[in-house]
N, CA, C and O atoms as CSV, one atom per row, in Angstrom:
chain,resi,resn,atom,element,x,y,z
A,1,UNK,N,N,136.524,60.600,61.823
A,1,UNK,CA,C,136.481,59.274,62.379
A,1,UNK,C,C,136.548,58.247,61.255
A,1,UNK,O,O,135.615,57.485,61.000
A,2,UNK,N,N,137.689,58.270,60.608
A,2,UNK,CA,C,137.941,57.412,59.458
A,2,UNK,C,C,137.873,55.930,59.815
A,2,UNK,O,O,137.467,55.116,58.985
A,3,UNK,N,N,138.262,55.569,61.033
A,3,UNK,CA,C,138.304,54.164,61.426
A,3,UNK,C,C,136.937,53.497,61.419
A,3,UNK,O,O,136.862,52.269,61.384
A,4,UNK,N,N,135.858,54.261,61.450
A,4,UNK,CA,C,134.515,53.684,61.440
A,4,UNK,C,C,134.154,53.106,60.068
A,4,UNK,O,O,133.222,52.307,59.963
A,5,UNK,N,N,134.875,53.498,59.026
A,5,UNK,CA,C,134.583,53.028,57.669
A,5,UNK,C,C,135.612,52.036,57.147
A,5,UNK,O,O,135.571,51.695,55.965
A,6,UNK,N,N,136.535,51.557,57.983
A,6,UNK,CA,C,137.580,50.658,57.521
A,6,UNK,C,C,137.033,49.338,56.988
A,6,UNK,O,O,137.656,48.751,56.104
A,7,UNK,N,N,135.908,48.849,57.478
A,7,UNK,CA,C,135.339,47.601,56.964
A,7,UNK,C,C,134.964,47.729,55.493
A,7,UNK,O,O,135.033,46.749,54.752
A,8,UNK,N,N,134.568,48.927,55.060
A,8,UNK,CA,C,134.139,49.131,53.686
A,8,UNK,C,C,135.274,49.553,52.748
A,8,UNK,O,O,135.085,49.561,51.531
A,9,UNK,N,N,136.447,49.901,53.285
A,9,UNK,CA,C,137.545,50.355,52.437
A,9,UNK,C,C,138.183,49.185,51.695
A,9,UNK,O,O,138.110,48.046,52.155
A,10,UNK,N,N,138.799,49.454,50.566
A,10,UNK,CA,C,139.468,48.373,49.827
A,10,UNK,C,C,140.649,47.813,50.619
A,10,UNK,O,O,141.277,48.520,51.408
A,11,UNK,N,N,140.934,46.552,50.399
A,11,UNK,CA,C,142.049,45.892,51.061
A,11,UNK,C,C,143.361,46.382,50.468
A,11,UNK,O,O,143.522,46.415,49.248
A,12,UNK,N,N,144.315,46.768,51.344
A,12,UNK,CA,C,145.619,47.239,50.874
A,12,UNK,C,C,146.511,46.087,50.453
A,12,UNK,O,O,147.184,46.157,49.424
A,13,UNK,N,N,146.517,45.023,51.251
A,13,UNK,CA,C,147.302,43.819,50.953
A,13,UNK,C,C,146.825,42.707,51.866
A,13,UNK,O,O,145.957,42.916,52.713
A,14,UNK,N,N,147.393,41.527,51.690
A,14,UNK,CA,C,147.058,40.401,52.546
A,14,UNK,C,C,148.303,39.938,53.288
A,14,UNK,O,O,149.408,39.940,52.744
A,15,UNK,N,N,148.103,39.540,54.546
A,15,UNK,CA,C,149.194,39.061,55.379
A,15,UNK,C,C,148.778,37.768,56.045
A,15,UNK,O,O,147.588,37.503,56.212
A,16,UNK,N,N,149.759,36.959,56.427
A,16,UNK,CA,C,149.513,35.655,57.036
A,16,UNK,C,C,149.940,35.698,58.503
A,16,UNK,O,O,151.019,36.191,58.830
A,17,UNK,N,N,149.093,35.182,59.369
A,17,UNK,CA,C,149.402,35.121,60.802
A,17,UNK,C,C,150.393,33.987,61.045
A,17,UNK,O,O,150.147,32.853,60.634
A,18,UNK,N,N,151.522,34.283,61.716
A,18,UNK,CA,C,152.549,33.276,61.952
A,18,UNK,C,C,152.580,32.789,63.397
A,18,UNK,O,O,153.099,31.706,63.669
A,19,UNK,N,N,152.031,33.574,64.334
A,19,UNK,CA,C,151.940,33.118,65.726
A,19,UNK,C,C,150.956,33.985,66.496
A,19,UNK,O,O,150.622,35.091,66.070
A,20,UNK,N,N,150.495,33.477,67.630
A,20,UNK,CA,C,149.616,34.232,68.518
A,20,UNK,C,C,150.173,34.221,69.936
A,20,UNK,O,O,149.416,34.291,70.905
A,21,UNK,N,N,151.490,34.133,70.057
A,21,UNK,CA,C,152.152,34.095,71.359
A,21,UNK,C,C,152.325,35.509,71.900
A,21,UNK,O,O,153.407,36.088,71.805
A,22,UNK,N,N,151.279,36.052,72.457
A,22,UNK,CA,C,151.319,37.408,72.988
A,22,UNK,C,C,151.624,37.361,74.477
A,22,UNK,O,O,151.111,36.507,75.200
A,23,UNK,N,N,152.463,38.285,74.928
A,23,UNK,CA,C,152.804,38.352,76.346
A,23,UNK,C,C,151.717,39.027,77.162
A,23,UNK,O,O,151.490,38.665,78.317
A,24,UNK,N,N,151.047,40.000,76.573
A,24,UNK,CA,C,150.131,40.829,77.333
A,24,UNK,C,C,148.659,40.651,76.935
A,24,UNK,O,O,147.775,40.772,77.783
A,25,UNK,N,N,148.391,40.369,75.677
A,25,UNK,CA,C,147.022,40.328,75.176
A,25,UNK,C,C,146.640,38.914,74.754
A,25,UNK,O,O,147.510,38.079,74.508
A,26,UNK,N,N,145.342,38.646,74.669
A,26,UNK,CA,C,144.849,37.323,74.282
A,26,UNK,C,C,144.407,37.361,72.820
A,26,UNK,O,O,143.213,37.422,72.525
A,27,UNK,N,N,145.369,37.324,71.919
A,27,UNK,CA,C,145.049,37.417,70.496
A,27,UNK,C,C,144.617,36.086,69.898
A,27,UNK,O,O,144.085,36.062,68.788
A,28,UNK,N,N,144.831,34.976,70.603
A,28,UNK,CA,C,144.442,33.675,70.043
A,28,UNK,C,C,142.929,33.538,69.905
A,28,UNK,O,O,142.459,32.621,69.231
A,29,UNK,N,N,142.158,34.424,70.526
A,29,UNK,CA,C,140.699,34.393,70.399
A,29,UNK,C,C,140.212,35.048,69.106
A,29,UNK,O,O,139.088,34.800,68.668
A,30,UNK,N,N,141.055,35.881,68.496
A,30,UNK,CA,C,140.623,36.606,67.300
A,30,UNK,C,C,141.524,36.395,66.090
A,30,UNK,O,O,141.185,36.839,64.993
A,31,UNK,N,N,142.666,35.725,66.263
A,31,UNK,CA,C,143.556,35.404,65.149
A,31,UNK,C,C,143.806,33.907,65.108
A,31,UNK,O,O,143.821,33.250,66.149
A,32,UNK,N,N,144.003,33.362,63.912
A,32,UNK,CA,C,144.290,31.950,63.724
A,32,UNK,C,C,145.625,31.821,63.002
A,32,UNK,O,O,145.835,32.433,61.954
A,33,UNK,N,N,146.515,31.031,63.563
A,33,UNK,CA,C,147.830,30.824,62.954
A,33,UNK,C,C,147.645,30.144,61.597
A,33,UNK,O,O,146.911,29.163,61.479
A,34,UNK,N,N,148.316,30.675,60.582
A,34,UNK,CA,C,148.241,30.124,59.232
A,34,UNK,C,C,147.170,30.750,58.362
A,34,UNK,O,O,147.159,30.526,57.152
A,35,UNK,N,N,146.279,31.518,58.937
A,35,UNK,CA,C,145.204,32.142,58.173
A,35,UNK,C,C,145.683,33.463,57.572
A,35,UNK,O,O,146.509,34.159,58.161
A,36,UNK,N,N,145.158,33.797,56.401
A,36,UNK,CA,C,145.487,35.036,55.710
A,36,UNK,C,C,144.419,36.083,56.033
A,36,UNK,O,O,143.222,35.795,56.007
A,37,UNK,N,N,144.871,37.298,56.337
A,37,UNK,CA,C,143.973,38.385,56.719
A,37,UNK,C,C,144.128,39.570,55.773
A,37,UNK,O,O,145.203,39.800,55.219
A,38,UNK,N,N,143.033,40.324,55.594
A,38,UNK,CA,C,143.018,41.525,54.766
A,38,UNK,C,C,143.447,42.727,55.595
A,38,UNK,O,O,142.895,42.977,56.667
A,39,UNK,N,N,144.431,43.469,55.100
A,39,UNK,CA,C,144.912,44.666,55.782
A,39,UNK,C,C,144.092,45.859,55.300
A,39,UNK,O,O,144.027,46.139,54.103
A,40,UNK,N,N,143.470,46.555,56.248
A,40,UNK,CA,C,142.669,47.739,55.923
A,40,UNK,C,C,143.449,49.030,56.139
A,40,UNK,O,O,143.193,50.032,55.470
A,41,UNK,N,N,144.403,49.011,57.074
A,41,UNK,CA,C,145.246,50.171,57.324
A,41,UNK,C,C,146.530,49.680,57.981
A,41,UNK,O,O,146.579,48.573,58.517
A,42,UNK,N,N,147.569,50.512,57.934
A,42,UNK,CA,C,148.866,50.105,58.461
A,42,UNK,C,C,149.577,51.321,59.038
A,42,UNK,O,O,149.519,52.411,58.468
A,43,UNK,N,N,150.254,51.129,60.184
A,43,UNK,CA,C,151.119,52.154,60.752
A,43,UNK,C,C,152.505,51.543,60.896
A,43,UNK,O,O,152.733,50.418,60.451
A,44,UNK,N,N,153.427,52.263,61.506
A,44,UNK,CA,C,154.773,51.729,61.694
A,44,UNK,C,C,154.782,50.503,62.598
A,44,UNK,O,O,155.614,49.613,62.424
A,45,UNK,N,N,153.871,50.447,63.554
A,45,UNK,CA,C,153.886,49.386,64.554
A,45,UNK,C,C,152.752,48.373,64.421
A,45,UNK,O,O,152.876,47.243,64.893
A,46,UNK,N,N,151.653,48.764,63.783
A,46,UNK,CA,C,150.454,47.936,63.757
A,46,UNK,C,C,149.933,47.688,62.351
A,46,UNK,O,O,150.123,48.496,61.441
A,47,UNK,N,N,149.257,46.523,62.195
A,47,UNK,CA,C,148.384,46.260,61.058
A,47,UNK,C,C,146.963,46.318,61.593
A,47,UNK,O,O,146.693,45.837,62.693
A,48,UNK,N,N,146.060,46.897,60.828
A,48,UNK,CA,C,144.651,46.890,61.160
A,48,UNK,C,C,143.986,45.944,60.171
A,48,UNK,O,O,143.877,46.247,58.983
A,49,UNK,N,N,143.542,44.792,60.674
A,49,UNK,CA,C,143.041,43.717,59.825
A,49,UNK,C,C,141.622,43.342,60.231
A,49,UNK,O,O,141.183,43.628,61.345
A,50,UNK,N,N,140.912,42.696,59.304
A,50,UNK,CA,C,139.611,42.116,59.619
A,50,UNK,C,C,139.896,40.774,60.285
A,50,UNK,O,O,140.335,39.833,59.624
A,51,UNK,N,N,139.649,40.683,61.592
A,51,UNK,CA,C,139.990,39.482,62.352
A,51,UNK,C,C,138.886,38.436,62.267
A,51,UNK,O,O,137.947,38.586,61.486
A,52,UNK,N,N,138.993,37.375,63.067
A,52,UNK,CA,C,138.042,36.263,63.014
A,52,UNK,C,C,136.640,36.642,63.480
A,52,UNK,O,O,135.687,35.914,63.202
A,53,UNK,N,N,136.493,37.761,64.180
A,53,UNK,CA,C,135.170,38.215,64.612
A,53,UNK,C,C,134.455,39.006,63.526
A,53,UNK,O,O,133.268,39.303,63.658
A,54,UNK,N,N,135.175,39.356,62.435
A,54,UNK,CA,C,134.585,40.141,61.364
A,54,UNK,C,C,134.760,41.636,61.550
A,54,UNK,O,O,134.313,42.421,60.714
A,55,UNK,N,N,135.402,42.037,62.630
A,55,UNK,CA,C,135.647,43.445,62.912
A,55,UNK,C,C,137.100,43.793,62.597
A,55,UNK,O,O,137.952,42.909,62.513
A,56,UNK,N,N,137.374,45.070,62.424
A,56,UNK,CA,C,138.746,45.521,62.200
A,56,UNK,C,C,139.412,45.712,63.552
A,56,UNK,O,O,138.894,46.411,64.423
A,57,UNK,N,N,140.563,45.082,63.714
A,57,UNK,CA,C,141.327,45.197,64.948
A,57,UNK,C,C,142.775,45.514,64.629
A,57,UNK,O,O,143.274,45.167,63.558
A,58,UNK,N,N,143.447,46.176,65.561
A,58,UNK,CA,C,144.846,46.522,65.396
A,58,UNK,C,C,145.737,45.533,66.121
A,58,UNK,O,O,145.512,45.238,67.294
A,59,UNK,N,N,146.749,45.018,65.432
A,59,UNK,CA,C,147.649,44.010,65.986
A,59,UNK,C,C,149.087,44.367,65.649
A,59,UNK,O,O,149.360,44.946,64.598
A,60,UNK,N,N,150.010,44.020,66.547
A,60,UNK,CA,C,151.425,44.252,66.293
A,60,UNK,C,C,151.841,43.523,65.020
A,60,UNK,O,O,151.311,42.457,64.705
A,61,UNK,N,N,152.784,44.098,64.298
A,61,UNK,CA,C,153.239,43.517,63.034
A,61,UNK,C,C,153.991,42.209,63.221
A,61,UNK,O,O,154.099,41.428,62.275
A,62,UNK,N,N,154.515,41.947,64.414
A,62,UNK,CA,C,155.300,40.727,64.584
A,62,UNK,C,C,154.461,39.456,64.604
A,62,UNK,O,O,155.025,38.362,64.610
A,63,UNK,N,N,153.137,39.559,64.615
A,63,UNK,CA,C,152.278,38.380,64.505
A,63,UNK,C,C,152.113,37.909,63.064
A,63,UNK,O,O,151.561,36.834,62.828
A,64,UNK,N,N,152.580,38.694,62.100
A,64,UNK,CA,C,152.280,38.449,60.691
A,64,UNK,C,C,153.542,38.426,59.830
A,64,UNK,O,O,154.613,38.886,60.226
A,65,UNK,N,N,153.359,37.870,58.637
A,65,UNK,CA,C,154.352,37.969,57.572
A,65,UNK,C,C,153.608,38.268,56.275
A,65,UNK,O,O,152.416,37.984,56.152
A,66,UNK,N,N,154.309,38.832,55.328
A,66,UNK,CA,C,153.688,39.162,54.037
A,66,UNK,C,C,153.252,37.890,53.331
A,66,UNK,O,O,153.996,36.910,53.300
A,67,UNK,N,N,152.067,37.895,52.771
A,67,UNK,CA,C,151.542,36.711,52.076
A,67,UNK,C,C,151.918,36.731,50.620
A,67,UNK,O,O,151.563,35.815,49.878
């Protein structure tokens, strides 16, 4: 259960949120446009970042750009 320790793992890189226009999910409650986030893990489709709540959450890559 590696995901339970992602808050303590080193940051892989930083990314900037470019939009929160989600069709299905309400990401505007946990992401802020223009803010830079720490990436804790990455897959082909998702970034796992420390969001505005202080927890690690998985978000589609199209919400972000490389910082």
